C-alpha positions in Angstrom: -0.1 -0.1 -0.1 1.4 3.3 -1.0 2.0 6.2 1.6 -1.1 8.4 2.0 -0.7 12.0 2.8 -3.6 13.7 4.3 -3.0 17.6 3.1 -3.9 20.5 1.4 -1.4 22.2 -0.9 -1.8 25.8 0.2 -1.0 24.9 4.0 2.6 25.8 4.8 3.0 22.8 7.1 1.8 20.4 4.2 4.1 22.2 1.8 7.0 21.3 4.4 6.4 17.5 3.9 5.7 18.0 0.2 9.2 19.6 -0.2 10.7 16.7 1.5 8.7 13.9 -0.3 9.6 15.8 -3.8 13.1 16.1 -2.8 13.5 12.3 -3.0 10.8 11.4 -5.4 9.1 9.5 -2.7 6.0 7.9 -4.1 2.7 8.7 -2.1 -1.0 9.1 -2.5 -2.1 12.6 -1.9 -5.5 12.6 -0.1 -6.7 16.4 -0.7 -8.5 17.8 2.1 -10.5 20.3 0.0 -13.7 19.6 1.6 -14.5 20.0 5.5 -17.5 17.3 5.0 -15.6 15.2 2.2 -14.5 11.8 2.5 -10.8 12.6 3.0 -11.6 14.7 6.1 -13.8 11.8 7.2 -11.1 9.4 6.9 -8.4 11.9 8.8 -11.0 12.5 11.6 -11.1 8.7 12.3 -7.3 8.9 12.0 -6.6 12.0 14.0 -9.6 13.5 15.7 -7.8 16.9 16.2 -8.3 17.3 12.2 -5.1 18.8 11.9 -2.9 18.3 9.0 -0.4 17.1 7.6 -1.0 13.2 8.4 1.1 10.5 6.9 -0.4 7.0 6.9 2.4 4.3 6.4 0.5 0.7 6.7 -0.7 0.6 9.9 1.1 3.5 11.5 -0.2 7.2 11.3 2.5 9.7 11.7 1.2 13.5 12.8 3.3 16.8 12.8 5.4 17.9 9.9 8.8 17.6 11.6 7.8 14.0 12.7 6.8 12.8 9.3 10.0 14.0 7.6 12.0 12.4 10.4 9.5 9.2 9.8 10.3 9.3 6.0 14.1 9.5 6.7 14.2 6.3 8.7 11.7 4.2 7.1 11.8 5.7 3.3 15.2 7.1 2.7 16.1 8.7 -0.5 19.0 10.0 -2.3 18.8 13.5 -0.3 19.8 13.0 3.2 17.4 15.6 5.1 18.8 14.6 8.4 22.4 14.0 8.7 23.9 10.9 10.3 26.4 12.9 12.2 24.3 13.8 15.6 26.1 17.2 15.9 25.3 18.2 12.4 21.7 16.6 13.0 21.3 18.8 16.1 21.8 22.0 14.3 19.3 20.9 11.8 16.8 20.2 14.3 17.6 23.4 15.9 17.1 25.4 12.7 13.9 23.6 12.1 12.4 24.7 15.5 13.6 28.0 14.9 11.4 28.3 11.5 8.5 26.8 13.1 8.2 28.9 16.3 9.6 31.9 15.4 8.5 32.4 12.0 5.5 30.5 11.2 3.8 30.7 14.5 3.9 34.5 14.5 3.1 34.6 10.9 0.0 32.5 11.5 -1.1 34.8 14.4 -1.6 37.7 12.1 -3.1 35.4 9.4 -5.6 33.9 11.9 -6.4 37.2 13.3 -7.5 38.6 10.0 -9.9 35.8 9.7 -11.9 36.9 12.9 -14.7 39.1 13.1 -13.6 43.0 13.8 -14.7 42.7 17.4 -12.8 39.5 17.9 -9.6 40.5 16.8 -6.2 41.1 18.8 -4.3 44.2 17.8 -1.7 43.8 20.8 -1.1 40.3 19.9 -0.6 41.1 16.2 2.0 43.7 17.4 3.8 41.6 19.1 3.7 39.0 16.2 5.2 41.5 13.8 7.8 42.5 16.3 8.6 38.6 16.6 9.1 38.4 12.8 11.4 41.5 12.8 13.6 39.9 15.4 13.4 36.7 13.6 14.5 38.3 10.3 17.3 40.0 12.1 18.6 36.9 13.9 18.6 35.0 10.6 20.6 37.6 8.6 23.4 37.0 11.0 23.2 33.3 11.1 22.8 32.7 7.4 26.2 34.6 6.5 28.1 32.3 4.6 25.5 29.5 4.5 24.0 28.1 1.6 21.1 26.3 3.5 19.7 26.7 6.9 22.3 24.4 8.7 25.0 24.9 6.2 26.0 23.3 2.8 23.1 20.7 2.6 19.7 21.2 2.0 17.8 19.8 4.9 14.8 19.3 6.9 15.3 23.0 8.3 15.2 24.3 4.7 11.7 21.9 4.1 10.3 24.3 6.8 12.0 27.5 6.0 10.8 27.6 2.4 7.0 27.8 2.9 7.3 29.9 6.3 9.5 32.4 4.9 7.3 32.2 1.7 4.2 33.2 3.8 5.8 35.4 6.1 7.2 37.9 3.3 3.4 38.0 2.3 2.1 38.7 5.6 5.0 40.8 7.3 7.6 41.8 4.5 10.9 41.3 5.0 12.8 44.4 4.8 15.7 45.7 2.7 17.8 45.5 5.9 17.9 41.8 5.3 19.6 41.0 1.9 20.7 37.8 3.2 17.2 36.6 3.7 15.9 37.8 0.8 18.7 35.7 -1.0 18.2 32.7 0.9 14.4 33.0 0.2 14.9 33.1 -3.4 17.5 29.9 -3.4 14.5 28.2 -1.6 11.9 29.3 -4.3 14.3 27.9 -6.9 14.7 24.7 -5.6 12.6 22.3 -7.8 10.9 20.2 -5.0 9.4 23.6 -3.2 9.0 25.2 -6.7 6.6 22.3 -7.4 4.9 22.6 -4.1 4.3 26.4 -4.9 2.8 25.8 -8.5 0.5 23.2 -7.0 -1.0 25.9 -4.4 -1.5 28.8 -7.2 -4.9 27.9 -7.7 -5.7 28.7 -4.1 -4.0 31.9 -3.8 -7.4 34.1 -3.6 -7.9 32.2 -0.1 -5.1 34.2 1.6 -7.0 36.1 4.1 -4.4 39.3 3.6 -4.5 39.1 0.1 -1.6 37.5 -2.1 0.8 39.8 -3.8 1.0 39.4 -7.4 4.6 37.5 -7.3 6.2 34.6 -6.4 
């Protein structure tokens, strides 16, 4: 039975896993979650009652959370691109950068987007201001961290870049990466040029009108 991925192509966390799958040409069945009452969502609800995605099903094993799915793929379905290094010290740097992009880029970015979906009386301007400030701090930190680096954890594309790609992609739409961060801009361009992520971006193009803040006419 092929791997089954319950996902939506416009979701940043789903794109993180899709990038990993496309990097290694891993065969899988895409269970598209395009209808909240559709059969794929009903299946997902039975597998994972939280109804959060992506979720990977590998025979009788269900794997939740994007980083854990990529770790699972590295263990059970390895390919030519080693997304998690064998050296434990190098692997620690990859996981550290993966956590940075999850917690300090994606989390504040999604805070701003989710706030825009709320009714005006339920919005949290203070929380949004905090999220924008965190993104500015994250961009500044990353600007220094990426000096001399091709990819997030060094010279090799890794798990950390699988997350950085969609998170920086949407972060720049949400709270623009300023001119003070040319290294971050250059890194984002490299990620967009990576064939695996470029494919994920192209597959999500039909859904751009759903972006609550309005998708820019670029990328």
